[in-house]
C-alpha positions as CSV (number, residue, x, y, z in Angstrom):
1,M,0.0,-0.1,0.1
2,D,1.4,3.5,-0.8
3,R,2.4,5.8,2.1
4,D,-0.4,8.4,1.5
5,L,-3.1,5.9,1.5
6,A,-1.8,4.3,4.6
7,S,-1.6,7.7,6.3
8,L,-5.2,8.7,5.0
9,S,-6.6,5.4,6.4
10,A,-5.0,6.0,9.7
11,R,-6.4,9.5,9.8
12,L,-9.9,8.4,8.8
13,R,-10.0,5.8,11.7
14,T,-9.6,8.8,14.1
15,V,-12.4,11.2,12.9
16,P,-15.6,11.3,15.0
17,P,-18.7,9.6,13.8
18,S,-20.8,11.7,11.6
19,C,-24.0,9.6,11.0
20,G,-25.1,8.0,14.2
21,P,-22.3,5.6,15.0
22,V,-20.9,5.7,11.5
23,R,-18.0,7.8,10.0
24,L,-19.3,8.4,6.5
25,I,-16.6,9.2,4.1
26,A,-17.4,10.6,0.5
27,V,-15.2,10.1,-2.5
28,D,-16.4,12.6,-5.2
29,G,-15.1,13.8,-8.4
30,H,-15.8,13.9,-12.1
31,A,-17.0,10.9,-14.0
32,G,-14.0,8.9,-15.0
33,S,-11.7,10.4,-12.5
34,G,-10.9,7.0,-10.7
35,K,-13.3,7.3,-7.8
36,S,-14.5,3.8,-7.8
37,T,-11.0,2.3,-8.0
38,F,-9.8,4.6,-5.3
39,A,-12.6,3.8,-3.1
40,E,-12.1,0.1,-3.4
41,R,-8.2,0.5,-2.6
42,L,-9.2,2.9,0.4
43,A,-11.8,0.3,1.6
44,G,-9.1,-2.3,1.5
45,A,-6.6,-0.2,3.3
46,L,-9.3,0.3,6.0
47,G,-9.8,-3.4,6.5
48,G,-12.6,-4.2,4.1
49,V,-15.1,-1.4,5.0
50,P,-18.3,-1.2,3.0
51,V,-18.6,0.9,-0.2
52,V,-21.9,2.5,-1.4
53,H,-21.8,3.4,-5.1
54,T,-24.2,6.4,-6.0
55,D,-24.7,4.7,-9.4
56,D,-26.7,2.1,-7.5
57,L,-29.1,4.9,-6.4
58,A,-29.2,7.0,-9.5
59,T,-31.3,6.3,-12.6
60,H,-31.5,7.2,-16.2
61,E,-34.1,9.8,-15.4
62,E,-32.6,10.9,-12.1
63,L,-28.9,11.1,-12.7
64,F,-28.4,13.5,-9.8
65,A,-31.8,13.5,-8.2
66,W,-31.1,10.6,-5.7
67,S,-30.6,12.6,-2.4
68,E,-34.1,11.8,-1.1
69,R,-33.5,8.2,-1.8
70,F,-30.2,8.3,-0.1
71,D,-31.5,10.1,2.8
72,A,-34.6,7.6,3.3
73,Q,-32.7,4.4,2.6
74,I,-29.2,5.0,3.8
75,L,-28.8,8.1,6.1
76,G,-31.9,7.6,8.2
77,P,-31.3,3.9,9.2
78,L,-27.5,4.5,9.7
79,S,-28.0,7.6,11.9
80,R,-30.1,5.5,14.2
81,G,-27.6,2.7,14.3
82,E,-29.8,0.4,12.2
83,T,-29.0,-1.5,9.1
84,A,-29.9,0.2,6.0
85,H,-31.5,-1.5,3.1
86,Y,-31.3,0.2,-0.3
87,G,-32.4,-0.4,-4.0
88,V,-29.9,-1.0,-6.6
89,Y,-30.6,0.3,-10.1
90,D,-29.9,-2.1,-13.0
91,W,-28.6,0.2,-15.7
92,V,-29.2,-2.3,-18.5
93,R,-32.9,-3.1,-17.6
94,G,-33.7,0.4,-16.5
95,E,-35.2,-0.6,-13.0
96,F,-34.4,-1.3,-9.4
97,T,-33.8,-5.0,-9.4
98,E,-32.2,-5.9,-6.1
99,E,-31.7,-4.7,-2.5
100,R,-28.6,-4.4,-0.5
101,A,-28.2,-4.3,3.3
102,L,-25.6,-1.9,4.8
103,A,-24.8,-2.4,8.5
104,P,-23.9,0.7,10.5
105,A,-20.1,-0.1,10.3
106,P,-17.6,2.3,12.1
107,L,-16.6,3.5,8.6
108,V,-18.7,3.4,5.4
109,L,-17.5,4.9,2.2
110,V,-19.8,6.6,-0.4
111,E,-18.3,7.1,-3.8
112,G,-19.7,8.7,-6.9
113,V,-20.2,12.0,-8.7
114,G,-22.1,14.2,-6.3
115,A,-21.3,12.1,-3.2
116,G,-20.1,15.4,-1.5
117,R,-23.3,17.3,-2.3
118,R,-24.9,19.8,0.0
119,A,-27.5,17.4,1.2
120,L,-25.0,14.8,2.4
121,R,-22.2,17.0,3.5
122,P,-23.8,17.5,7.2
123,F,-23.5,13.6,7.5
124,L,-19.9,13.2,6.3
125,A,-17.1,12.8,8.5
126,C,-14.7,13.7,5.6
127,L,-15.0,14.6,1.9
128,L,-12.4,13.5,-0.5
129,W,-12.1,14.9,-4.1
130,M,-10.4,13.2,-7.0
131,E,-8.3,16.0,-8.4
132,L,-8.5,15.5,-12.2
133,T,-9.9,17.9,-14.6
134,S,-13.4,17.3,-16.0
135,E,-12.1,17.1,-19.6
136,H,-9.4,14.4,-18.6
137,S,-11.9,12.6,-16.6
138,W,-14.5,12.5,-19.3
139,E,-12.0,11.4,-21.8
140,R,-10.9,8.5,-19.5
141,G,-14.6,7.6,-18.8
142,Q,-15.5,7.5,-22.5
143,L,-12.5,5.3,-23.2
144,R,-13.5,2.9,-20.5
145,D,-17.0,2.7,-21.6
146,G,-16.4,2.5,-25.3
147,P,-18.4,3.8,-28.3
148,G,-21.6,1.9,-27.2
149,L,-22.3,4.4,-24.6
150,S,-21.5,7.5,-26.5
151,A,-25.2,8.7,-26.4
152,F,-25.1,8.3,-22.6
153,W,-22.0,10.5,-22.5
154,S,-23.7,13.1,-24.7
155,G,-26.4,13.5,-22.0
156,W,-24.1,12.9,-19.0
157,I,-21.6,15.7,-19.6
158,P,-24.0,18.6,-19.6
159,A,-25.9,17.0,-16.7
160,E,-22.6,16.9,-14.7
161,R,-21.7,20.3,-15.5
162,A,-25.0,21.6,-14.3
163,H,-24.9,19.6,-11.1
164,F,-21.5,20.9,-10.1
165,T,-22.5,24.4,-11.2
166,A,-25.4,24.4,-8.8
167,D,-24.0,22.2,-6.1
168,P,-20.1,22.1,-6.1
169,S,-18.3,19.6,-4.0
170,R,-14.6,20.4,-4.5
171,P,-14.7,23.7,-2.5
172,F,-15.7,21.7,0.6
173,A,-13.2,18.7,0.3
174,D,-11.2,18.0,3.2
175,F,-8.5,16.3,1.0
176,L,-7.7,16.3,-2.5
177,V,-6.5,12.9,-4.1
178,H,-4.1,12.9,-7.0
179,Q,-3.5,9.7,-8.8
180,G,0.0,8.9,-10.0
181,Q,1.9,6.2,-11.6
182,M,2.9,4.8,-8.3
183,G,-0.1,5.3,-6.0
184,Y,-2.0,8.2,-4.7
185,E,-1.0,11.6,-3.3
186,V,-3.3,13.1,-0.8
187,V,-3.1,16.7,0.0
188,V,-5.2,19.0,2.3
189,G,-8.2,20.4,0.3
190,P,-9.7,23.6,-0.1
191,S,-12.0,23.4,3.0
192,A,-9.0,23.6,5.1
193,A,-7.6,26.6,3.6
194,P,-7.6,29.9,5.8
């Protein structure tokens, strides 16, 4: 494990709970910025903590309008120390097809575009932002997804721009995460600036 990831993991274990007994940690950034990969590596460094993917809560019609679902299905139960049960959207079938249980673990990661949104920030113990420009992120995402999803990206890019214009996350990030060739560099974010 790289040194910055180990240092960040140690730090996150010491932050106070933010959602009932849970330390809720958000990993936000542009689509294609590496949030999912980083969240999985961070979860492993933290001993296998659960990861909630906002893609499971979003839908084709509600790319960013999932706050109420997140609140009712995840934040409410976790804040009471109860197991959360949330629906998982199937992007191929276009419907919620399964339900996942999420116990109120000491640390829970939430990753996805908009995970650091205004509605969630009061419940977050820490907000991490993947520091990669939107253009570079979108290029990586489109290469990852291939030409079959070009129509999706045509709608996604303006929707993401509109979301972050109305509800930016980066200015509130506790830490900025830079992905390098040999691991991650984690630096103090804008929210800690004087």
